[in-house]
N, C-alpha and C positions, 0 to 999 in steps of 0.2 A: 388722697385715697384714705379710706377709713382704716383705723388701727386694727391690729390683730386682736382676737379674743382668746384668752386662756381660760380653760376650765380645769380646775384642780380639785382634789378631794381624796379622802382615804379610800381604801379598797372597799367595794360593795356599796358605794354611795350613789351609783347610777350615773357616773360621769359620761360614759360613752353614749348611752341612748340620748342623753341631753345634748351632747356635742353634735350628734347626728341630726337630731330634730332641729337644732339651731342652724347647722350648716345647710339643711334643706331649705329653711326659710330665707337665708341670705345668699344662697348660691355659693357657699363656702366649701373649703376642702380641709380635711382634718390632718394634722401632724401629730402623731403619737408621741407622748413623752413617757414611755414605759421601758425600763431598762432590760426587760426580759422578752417583751413581745417582738423584739428585733429578730428573734431566732425562728427559723423555719421548722415546722413539724413539732414545735413546742406550743401546742394550741390550747389544750384543756387546762394544763397546769398554769399557764400564764394568763388564763382568762381572756383570750382574744375576743371571744364572742363576736365573730365576724358577721353574724346575722344582724347585729345591732346597726350595721352600716347599710342594711337594706330596709327601706321604709316603704310602706304602702300609702300612696297619696292619690286620692280620688280613684281608688280601685286599681291603680297601676303601681308596679314595683319600681322604686327609684333607688339606685345605688349611689351612696355618698362616697366620693373619692377619698382615700386615706393614704398616708405616707409613713415611712419608717416602721412598717410592720413586715415581717418576713424578709429581712434584707441580709441576714447572714446565717451561716451554718451552725448547728449545735456543736458544742465542743470548743468553739472559739471563744475568746474573751473580749467581748465588745466593751468599750470604755467611754468615759465622759468626753475625752478629746474627740474621738470618732463621732460621737453623737452631735457635738457642736458643729462639726464640719457638715455632717449629713443634714442636720436641721437647717443650716444656713442655705445649703444647696436647694432643699425642698422649699424653703421659705421664699427664696428669690425666684424659683421656678413658678410658684403659685402667684406671687406678686406681679411677675412679668406678664401674666395673662389677665391682670386686672381683677383677680379673685381674692377674697378675704381668707387668710389662713386662720384656722381654729386649732390652737395647741391644746391637747387634751391628755391628761395622765396623772399618775400619782407619784412619779419619781421626782420628788421635790428638788433634788440636786440638779437634775437635768433641766428642769424648768427654770430654776434660778440662774443656772449657768448661761442659758441662751437669752434670757430677758436682760441680764446684767452685762452680757458680753465678757464672761470670764476670760482671762488671758491664760491659755493652757499650752503645754507643749506635748508632742507625742513622746511617751516615756518607754524606752527600751527596757528589756529585762536586765537585771544586774546579778549575774550568777554568784559573784563574790559576796555581795550583800545577802543573797538568799542562803548561801552556805553558812554565813555567820548567824543567821536567824533561825536556822533549822533546829528543832528540838526545844525551842522556847514555847512557853505556854501562851494561851490566848490572852491571859491577864498581863503577862510580861510584854507581849507585842502591843496590846492596847495602850499600856503606859508609855511605851516608846513613841507610839503614834501621837498620843496627846502632847508629848513634849515637842515633837517635830511640827505639829499643827500650830502650837504656840509660837515657835520660831518663825513659821511661815505666815502667821496671821491668817490661817486657812480655815474655811468653813466646810471644806470637803470631808468626805469619809466620816459620816456619823455612824452610830451603832448599827443602823440598818445595813450598812455596807460591809461591816467587818464582824460577821457572826461566825467566822471560822478562821483558823490559823492561816490558811491559804489566802483568804481575802485580806487579812490584816497585813500579811507580808507584802502583798501587792500594793496596798495603801501606803505602807512605809516606803516601798520602792519609789512610788510616785512623789511622796512628800520630800524624800531625800533628793530626788532628781530636781524637783522644783527649787529646792534650797540651793543646789549647786549650779543650776542652769536657769536663772530667772528670766531669760529672754524668750518670749513666745515665738513660735514659727509663723503663726497667722493670727492676726488680731481681728476679732469679729465685733462689729458694733452692737451696743445694746439694742433691744427691740421694744418699741413702745406698744403696750398691750393693756386692754381692759382685762382685769383678772377677776374671775368669778370662782368663789369657793363653794363647793357643794357640802353643806353641813348636815350630817345625819346624826340624830339622837343616839347616844351610846347604846342604849338597849336595843333599838331598832337595828343598829349596825351589827351588834353581836348576833342577833337572831338571823339576820340576812347572811352573815358570814357562815354560820353553821348550816343553814339551809343550802347555801351555794356549794359548800364543801361536799355535802352529801350528794348533791346533784352531779357534781364533777366526777366523783368517784363512780357513780352509776353510769355516767356517760363514757367511761373508759379511761380515766386518768392513769390507772395502774398499767393498762395495756400500752398507753402512749409512752410511758417511761420504759417499759420492757422493750418496746420497738426501738427506742433510741439506743438502748444497751445492745440490742441485737445488731444495730448498725456498726457497733464497735466503739461507741462513745463510752469511755471509762466511767465507772461509778463515781470516782472522786470529782470528775468534771461535772457530772450531774448534781452532786452534792454542793458544788461551788455555787450553783444557781440559786440555792437556798429554798426556803419554804416548801412548796409542794414537791419539788424535785429532790430536795434533801431528804425529806421524811419518807416519801414513797420509795426512793432508791434504798434507803436503809431497811425498809420493810421487805423489798424484793430480795436483797442479799441476805436476809435472815437475821438482821440485827435486832429487829423489833417485831412484835405481833401486830396484827391488823388493828386491834383495839388501841394498843399503845400508840401506833402511828397516827390514828385518827385523833386521839386526845391531844397528843403533843403538837400535831399540825394545827389543830383548831386553836390551841393556846397561842402558838407562834403567830398565826394570822391576826388574832386579836391584838397581840403585842405590836405587830407590824403596823396595823392601822393606827394604833396609839402613837407610835413613833412618827408616822406620816403627819398626823395632826400637830405633833410637837415641832416638826420641821416647818410646817406652814405658819404656825404661830411665830416661829423664829423669823420667817421671811417678813412678817408684819413688823417685827421689832427692827429688822434691817432696812425698813423704809418702803416696803411694797404695800400698796393699798389693795386689799382683797375684799371684794364685795361678797359677803356670805349669803347664800340663799338656802331655803329649807328643802332638803332632798325629798321630803314626803309630800310636797305640794303637787298638784296635777301638772303634767308636762307642759301644757299650753301656758299655764300661769308662770312657770319657770322661764320658758322661752320669752314670753312677753316682758318679764322683769329684766332679763338680760338686754333685750332690744331697746328698752327705755334707757337703760344705763349707757348703752353703746351709741344711741343716737343723740 
């Protein structure tokens, strides 16, 4: 049976339309590798763009099946361990039907964990540790995390994951648990995959990020966040999800003006895309072969290039 295809790249590189076009050609199904698209009703801010999974072929609408999108409730804290389990269940389900899985996303840690078969444990909350860490600054927490990662030989929790004290404390909790409990609950095998990286020129990426941010705000991103708050989801839980949810929530609660929110969010997304690329380059140094293709090529050329590599 032919190996899985993985399509990775920074935000705004056009991964999803490419994965959908490819899946349509090979009769494949998409498994999302996005740490925020797992949440229901968090659509605009996470950039689900579900319309990308509906293609028109010879005048007919074709829906490309996708997995691991809209699988949990906002306000919950989905994690890497859960993603590994959910990925493997979806992967086996797709394989059992003789279909090719196409893994697609920008969360490098999730992609690396499933391709390598990271050995992880479910990590419970540690109230005593949390009490000890309360009141520490993000810099202090980050330093503690760096030391724990060194002891664990861990590549988990890069700066993308710990941009708030709440996230840093959770990362320290996980690294501390893994140091004290090195035995995994369920070992998952590595997955053989052709890895395609969608490479978008820095200027084109910046222009697309700005254009897309404006479009999302016009499409109702602020109303989406207000709706989540009206459901009773606390502001700090939404801030935990980072990027759009963090900055829009701060605007809604009156911490910033609209213009400040837009400027700071735009900068944060550019920085996030840069960190994603840093992670992918790190994957190459850690032994992954990524075949980079130009995001700005016509879709048909990109799909054909992938099919040549795959066959």
